[in-house]
C-alpha positions in Angstrom: -35.1 28.8 -38.1 -37.6 27.5 -35.6 -37.7 29.0 -32.1 -35.9 26.9 -29.5 -37.9 25.3 -26.8 -37.2 26.2 -23.2 -37.9 24.7 -19.8 -40.8 26.4 -18.0 -40.3 29.3 -15.6 -40.2 28.2 -12.0 -40.9 30.1 -8.8 -40.8 29.0 -5.2 -43.7 27.0 -3.7 -44.4 29.7 -1.1 -44.6 32.3 -3.8 -46.8 30.1 -6.0 -49.3 29.4 -3.2 -49.4 33.1 -2.2 -50.0 34.2 -5.8 -52.7 31.6 -6.3 -54.5 32.8 -3.2 -54.2 36.4 -4.2 -55.7 35.5 -7.6 -58.6 33.7 -6.1 -59.3 36.8 -3.9 -59.4 39.3 -6.8 -62.6 40.6 -8.4 -63.8 38.6 -11.4 -62.5 41.0 -14.0 -58.9 40.6 -12.7 -58.8 36.9 -11.9 -55.8 35.2 -13.7 -55.6 31.6 -14.8 -53.0 29.8 -12.7 -51.1 27.3 -14.8 -50.2 24.5 -12.4 -48.0 22.8 -15.0 -45.4 25.6 -15.2 -46.3 27.8 -12.2 -46.7 31.0 -14.2 -49.8 33.1 -14.8 -51.3 32.6 -18.2 -51.3 36.2 -19.3 -53.5 35.5 -22.3 -56.4 35.2 -19.9 -56.0 38.7 -18.5 -59.1 40.8 -19.1 -58.1 43.8 -21.1 -59.3 47.3 -20.4 -61.9 49.0 -22.8 -60.4 51.3 -25.3 -63.7 52.9 -26.3 -63.3 56.0 -24.1 -61.9 57.7 -21.1 -64.8 57.2 -18.7 -65.2 53.6 -19.7 -61.6 52.9 -18.8 -61.8 54.8 -15.5 -64.9 52.9 -14.6 -63.2 49.6 -15.5 -60.0 50.1 -13.6 -61.5 51.6 -10.5 -64.2 49.0 -10.2 -62.1 45.9 -10.9 -58.8 46.9 -9.3 -59.5 50.0 -7.1 -57.1 52.3 -8.9 -57.4 56.0 -8.0 -59.8 57.7 -10.5 -57.7 60.8 -10.9 -54.6 58.8 -11.7 -56.5 56.6 -14.0 -57.7 59.6 -15.9 -54.2 61.0 -16.2 -53.0 57.5 -17.4 -55.7 57.5 -20.1 -54.8 61.1 -21.2 -51.1 60.3 -21.5 -51.9 57.1 -23.4 -53.8 59.1 -26.0 -50.8 61.4 -26.3 -48.6 58.4 -26.9 -51.0 57.0 -29.5 -51.1 60.4 -31.3 -47.3 60.6 -31.3 -47.0 57.1 -32.7 -45.2 55.8 -29.6 -47.8 53.0 -29.0 -48.5 51.1 -32.1 -50.9 48.2 -31.4 -53.9 47.5 -29.1 -51.8 45.1 -27.0 -49.2 47.7 -26.1 -52.0 50.3 -25.4 -53.6 47.8 -23.1 -50.3 47.0 -21.3 -49.7 50.8 -20.8 -53.2 51.3 -19.4 -52.9 48.3 -17.0 -49.6 49.5 -15.5 -49.9 52.1 -12.7 -46.7 54.2 -13.3 -47.4 56.1 -10.1 -46.7 52.9 -8.0 -43.2 52.8 -9.4 -42.4 56.5 -8.8 -41.1 57.8 -5.5 -43.8 59.2 -3.3 -42.7 62.8 -3.9 -43.0 62.3 -7.7 -46.3 60.4 -7.9 -48.4 63.4 -8.7 -46.1 63.8 -11.8 -46.3 60.2 -12.9 -47.9 60.9 -16.2 -46.0 64.0 -17.2 -44.0 63.9 -20.4 -40.8 63.6 -18.4 -38.4 61.2 -16.7 -38.6 60.8 -13.0 -35.8 60.5 -10.4 -35.8 57.3 -8.4 -32.6 57.7 -6.5 -29.0 56.5 -7.0 -28.6 58.9 -9.9 -31.0 57.0 -12.2 -34.5 57.6 -13.5 -37.7 56.2 -14.9 -37.7 57.0 -18.6 -40.4 59.3 -19.9 -43.6 57.5 -20.9 -43.2 58.3 -24.6 -39.8 56.5 -24.8 -41.1 53.6 -22.8 -44.0 53.3 -25.2 -41.9 53.4 -28.3 -39.3 50.9 -27.0 -42.1 48.5 -25.9 -43.9 48.8 -29.2 -40.7 48.2 -31.2 -40.2 44.9 -29.3 -43.6 43.5 -30.4 -43.6 40.9 -27.7 -45.8 37.8 -27.7 -46.7 35.7 -24.6 -44.2 32.9 -25.3 -41.2 35.3 -25.7 -38.4 35.3 -23.2 -37.6 39.0 -22.7 -34.5 40.3 -21.1 -34.4 43.9 -19.7 -31.1 45.5 -18.8 -31.6 48.1 -16.2 -34.5 47.2 -13.9 -34.6 50.6 -12.3 -38.0 51.3 -10.7 -39.5 48.2 -12.3 -42.0 50.1 -14.4 -40.7 48.8 -17.8 -40.8 45.1 -16.8 -44.3 45.6 -15.3 -45.5 46.7 -18.7 -43.8 43.8 -20.3 -45.5 41.4 -17.9 -48.7 42.0 -19.8 -47.1 41.1 -23.1 -44.7 38.3 -22.2 -45.1 35.5 -19.6 -41.3 35.3 -19.2 -39.7 38.7 -18.4 -36.2 38.8 -16.9 -34.5 41.9 -15.6 -31.0 42.8 -14.4 -30.1 45.8 -12.3 -26.5 46.7 -11.4 -27.3 48.9 -8.4 -27.7 46.3 -5.6 -29.9 48.4 -3.2 -32.2 49.5 -6.1 -32.5 45.9 -7.3 -33.5 44.8 -3.8 -36.0 47.6 -3.5 -37.6 46.8 -6.8 -37.7 43.1 -6.3 -39.4 43.7 -2.9 -41.9 45.9 -4.7 -42.7 43.2 -7.2 -43.1 40.7 -4.4 -45.5 42.9 -2.5 -47.6 43.8 -5.6 -47.7 40.1 -6.8 -49.1 39.1 -3.4 -51.9 41.7 -3.8 -53.6 43.2 -6.8 -50.9 42.4 -9.4 -50.2 38.6 -9.3 -48.9 38.9 -12.9 -45.8 40.6 -11.6 -44.9 37.2 -10.0 -43.7 36.2 -13.5 -40.9 38.7 -13.4 -37.4 37.3 -12.5 -34.8 39.8 -11.4 -31.2 39.8 -10.3 -28.5 42.3 -9.3 -25.6 42.0 -11.7 -23.7 43.7 -14.6 -26.2 43.6 -17.4 -23.4 43.9 -20.0 -23.0 40.1 -19.8 -26.7 39.3 -20.0 -28.3 36.3 -18.3 -26.7 33.4 -20.1 -28.3 30.5 -18.3 -31.8 31.7 -19.5 -30.7 32.5 -23.1 -31.6 32.7 -25.9 -33.9 35.6 -25.5 -36.4 36.5 -28.3 -36.5 40.1 -27.1 -33.9 42.3 -25.3 -34.5 45.9 -24.1 -31.6 48.0 -22.8 -32.5 51.1 -20.8 -29.0 52.6 -20.3 -26.8 54.4 -22.8 -23.7 52.8 -24.3 -21.5 53.6 -27.3 -21.7 50.0 -28.8 -24.0 47.0 -28.7 -22.6 44.6 -26.1 -21.4 41.4 -27.8 -22.7 39.1 -25.0 -26.2 40.5 -25.6 -26.0 39.9 -29.3 -24.9 36.3 -28.6 -27.8 35.8 -26.3 -30.4 37.3 -28.7 -32.2 34.5 -30.5 -32.1 34.2 -34.3 -35.1 36.2 -35.5 -35.1 38.2 -32.3 -35.2 41.9 -31.6 -33.1 44.2 -29.3 -33.9 47.8 -28.5 -31.0 49.9 -27.2 -29.8 53.5 -27.0 -26.4 53.7 -28.7 -24.1 56.8 -28.9 -22.2 59.4 -27.0 -23.5 60.9 -23.7 -26.7 62.9 -24.1 -27.1 62.1 -27.8 -27.9 58.5 -28.4 -29.7 56.9 -31.3 -32.5 54.6 -30.2 -31.9 51.5 -32.2 -34.0 48.5 -33.1 -31.5 45.7 -33.7 -32.4 42.4 -35.4 -30.6 39.1 -35.6 -31.3 37.5 -39.0 -30.4 34.2 -40.6 -29.6 34.6 -44.3 -30.5 32.0 -46.9 -27.0 30.7 -46.9 -27.1 30.1 -43.1 -25.0 33.1 -42.1 -26.2 35.4 -39.4 -26.4 39.2 -40.0 -27.3 42.1 -37.7 -29.7 44.8 -38.8 -30.1 48.2 -37.3 -33.0 50.7 -37.5 -33.3 54.2 -36.0 -36.6 54.2 -34.2 -36.9 57.9 -34.7 -35.6 57.8 -38.3 -33.1 60.6 -37.7 -35.6 63.0 -36.3 -34.3 63.0 -32.7 -31.7 61.8 -30.3 -32.3 60.5 -26.8 -30.5 60.8 -23.5 -30.3 57.8 -21.1 -28.3 57.3 -18.0 -24.9 55.7 -18.6 -24.5 51.9 -18.9 -22.2 51.4 -15.9 -20.0 48.5 -15.0 -19.2 46.7 -11.8 -16.4 49.0 -11.0 -18.6 52.1 -11.2 -17.3 53.2 -14.5 -19.0 53.2 -17.9 -18.8 50.6 -20.7 -17.2 51.9 -23.9 -15.2 50.5 -26.8 
């Protein structure tokens, strides 16, 4: 089945002008092509960081974007650990990880720990997932620039920031209203400065169980909260041939699933499931909550 065509992503005129100006002001290595026809940044033109060595990366990211050299070194070191643990699978995901400053999305008190092998508290009883799980979930999606990607659980914004280097059309839903507002404001501030690519990310505060129907189908869906079943609305909004990554299971012991929606030769649709850790480990995510403050369960 061929992929369905979608109308282009739109953002407001003020945002578009601001992002265009921000792009023009950036150093040459980080200028982005501004696509006037659909008002999104063409992410295929982003200059990717060198993968040849630690110092080459630090020199690149500090000279082109002004990142802190110590944080850049910690990012490189954690990236090598992710590669060694087979949590990052391809150059494109490695580059996206290296381009995304995790420290910016952490609370100030946790920034020094941004690249530890651990989740980080961000308030309201939720966290940024540890970098290894983020890497494995991102790699399992295998995004391409034209994919529409839906994230359930915006949280700090770190996951969608990584996705913005892999897909030109990231969408993200957060159920905690003040957290959604904080993260959306963070994206706006960063998009107007050194990170105009974050202007491609669309967010809303809502119950992610029901997805974002008006922008469906999505070729990729990533769920960053634990639930004991796969939400039917998300399966419905997943495109045929698409992939969903979701932690499914009881509290504290979920299986990290890669779910596929496949069209069989006779035209019927089937759902495939694959344990991303092949039975070697369970994961623990914050609960998938509903609008009443409870948790979703069958």
